C-alpha positions as CSV (number, residue, x, y, z in Angstrom):
1,M,59.9,54.6,129.4
2,P,62.2,54.1,126.2
3,K,61.8,50.4,124.6
4,V,64.8,48.8,123.1
5,G,65.2,49.8,119.0
6,E,64.0,53.3,120.0
7,A,66.1,56.4,120.6
8,A,67.2,56.7,124.3
9,P,65.3,60.3,125.5
10,D,68.4,62.9,126.4
11,F,68.7,63.9,129.7
12,E,70.9,66.4,131.5
13,L,72.0,66.0,135.0
14,Q,74.8,66.9,137.4
15,N,77.6,64.6,137.9
16,H,79.6,64.2,141.0
17,D,81.9,67.2,140.6
18,G,78.8,69.5,139.6
19,A,79.2,69.3,135.8
20,T,76.4,69.1,133.5
21,V,76.1,65.7,131.8
22,R,73.8,65.0,128.8
23,L,73.4,61.9,127.0
24,S,73.8,63.3,124.0
25,D,77.5,64.5,124.9
26,Y,78.3,60.6,124.2
27,R,77.0,60.1,120.8
28,G,79.6,58.5,118.4
29,R,80.5,56.1,121.6
30,R,78.5,53.3,123.2
31,V,77.0,53.9,126.6
32,I,76.1,51.3,129.5
33,I,74.1,53.4,132.2
34,F,73.3,51.9,135.5
35,A,70.8,52.8,137.9
36,F,71.5,51.9,141.9
37,P,69.4,52.8,145.0
38,K,71.9,54.1,147.3
39,A,75.7,54.9,147.3
40,N,77.7,52.8,149.4
41,T,75.4,50.2,150.5
42,M,76.2,46.5,150.0
43,G,74.5,45.6,146.4
44,C,75.5,49.1,145.0
45,N,79.3,48.6,146.1
46,N,79.1,45.4,144.3
47,Q,77.6,46.7,141.1
48,A,79.9,49.9,141.2
49,C,83.0,48.0,141.6
50,S,82.4,45.3,139.3
51,F,81.8,48.1,136.5
52,R,85.3,49.6,137.8
53,D,86.9,46.0,137.6
54,V,85.4,45.6,133.9
55,F,86.0,48.9,132.9
56,P,89.1,48.5,130.7
57,Q,87.0,45.9,128.8
58,I,84.0,48.6,128.4
59,E,86.6,51.3,127.3
60,S,88.1,48.8,124.9
61,Q,84.8,48.4,123.1
62,N,84.2,52.4,122.6
63,A,81.8,52.6,125.5
64,V,81.7,54.6,128.7
65,V,79.6,53.9,131.9
66,L,77.6,56.3,133.8
67,G,76.0,55.3,137.0
68,I,72.9,57.2,138.3
69,S,71.0,57.3,141.6
70,S,68.8,60.0,143.5
71,D,72.0,60.7,145.8
72,S,73.2,64.3,146.2
73,V,76.3,65.4,144.4
74,E,78.2,65.5,147.4
75,A,77.4,62.0,148.5
76,L,78.4,60.5,145.2
77,S,81.7,62.3,144.9
78,A,82.7,61.0,148.3
79,W,81.6,57.1,147.2
80,K,83.5,57.8,144.0
81,R,86.8,58.8,145.8
82,R,86.2,55.9,148.3
83,K,85.7,53.1,146.0
84,G,88.1,54.3,143.1
85,L,85.4,54.6,140.4
86,Q,86.8,55.9,137.0
87,Y,83.6,56.8,135.5
88,D,80.9,59.7,135.9
89,L,77.9,59.1,138.6
90,L,75.1,61.4,138.0
91,S,72.7,62.7,140.7
92,D,68.8,62.7,140.0
93,P,67.3,63.8,143.3
94,A,63.9,64.7,141.7
95,H,64.4,61.2,140.0
96,K,63.1,62.8,136.8
97,M,65.1,60.4,134.3
98,L,64.9,57.6,136.4
99,D,61.0,57.9,136.7
100,A,60.7,58.4,132.6
101,W,63.1,55.4,132.3
102,G,61.1,53.3,134.3
103,A,63.7,52.8,137.1
104,W,62.0,54.6,140.3
105,G,60.6,52.6,142.8
106,F,60.2,49.0,143.3
107,K,57.0,46.8,143.2
108,L,55.6,44.9,146.0
109,F,52.8,42.9,145.2
110,L,52.0,44.6,142.2
111,I,51.9,47.9,144.3
112,K,54.7,50.4,143.0
113,L,56.6,52.0,146.1
114,P,58.5,55.1,145.0
115,I,61.1,54.6,147.7
116,S,64.5,54.7,145.6
117,A,65.9,53.9,142.3
118,T,65.5,50.3,140.8
119,R,68.8,48.7,140.0
120,S,68.6,48.8,136.3
121,Y,71.0,49.2,133.3
122,W,70.3,50.4,129.5
123,V,72.9,49.7,126.9
124,I,72.7,52.6,124.0
125,D,74.6,52.4,120.6
126,E,76.6,55.1,119.2
127,S,73.8,56.6,117.2
128,G,71.8,56.8,120.4
129,I,69.3,54.1,119.9
130,L,68.4,51.6,123.3
131,V,69.9,48.1,122.4
132,D,69.7,46.6,125.8
133,Q,67.9,47.2,129.1
134,Q,66.8,45.6,132.1
135,I,64.7,47.4,135.2
136,G,65.1,45.4,138.1
137,V,68.6,43.2,138.0
138,R,70.7,42.1,140.4
139,P,74.3,43.8,141.1
140,Q,76.3,41.3,139.4
141,E,73.9,40.4,136.6
142,S,73.4,44.2,135.4
143,V,77.4,44.0,135.0
144,D,77.7,40.8,133.1
145,K,74.7,41.6,130.9
146,A,75.5,45.4,129.9
147,L,79.0,44.1,129.0
148,A,78.0,41.4,126.9
149,A,75.6,43.5,125.1
150,V,78.5,46.0,124.6
151,E,80.7,43.2,123.0
152,R,77.9,42.3,121.1
153,L,77.5,45.6,119.4
154,A,81.2,45.7,118.8
155,A,81.2,42.3,117.2
156,S,78.5,43.0,114.7
157,E,80.7,46.1,113.1
């Protein structure tokens, strides 16, 4: 699992259109990645639509948003259209990235149950360094904290 202050590990996944997306494609820009359990469910709609609603603020900070779950490319594509999401949604059906980044499954009484993605967020700076993260976060909290981290990066320039 990556740690704050370390280089974020590169990954390669298909987006909602089936195109290959690599984290390294975004060097030179700030990146917000958020993980969500399942497209088109109440909490995930809240999280994704909240990122949609603050997207202009995020873009103004030289940042992009990437949503990631184990949903299929087709499910993500339909959800993106239905909710008018302007950012890429990435499919990780084998949960390789989610597992490596510590966001697969959830803990119940200290037992980790590998059922779905754990709602989380990560913020990566222009040089690929992880500057903020939280594994296990509420939908709106993920948006507020990720946006604040990106704004702090911009303010420190």
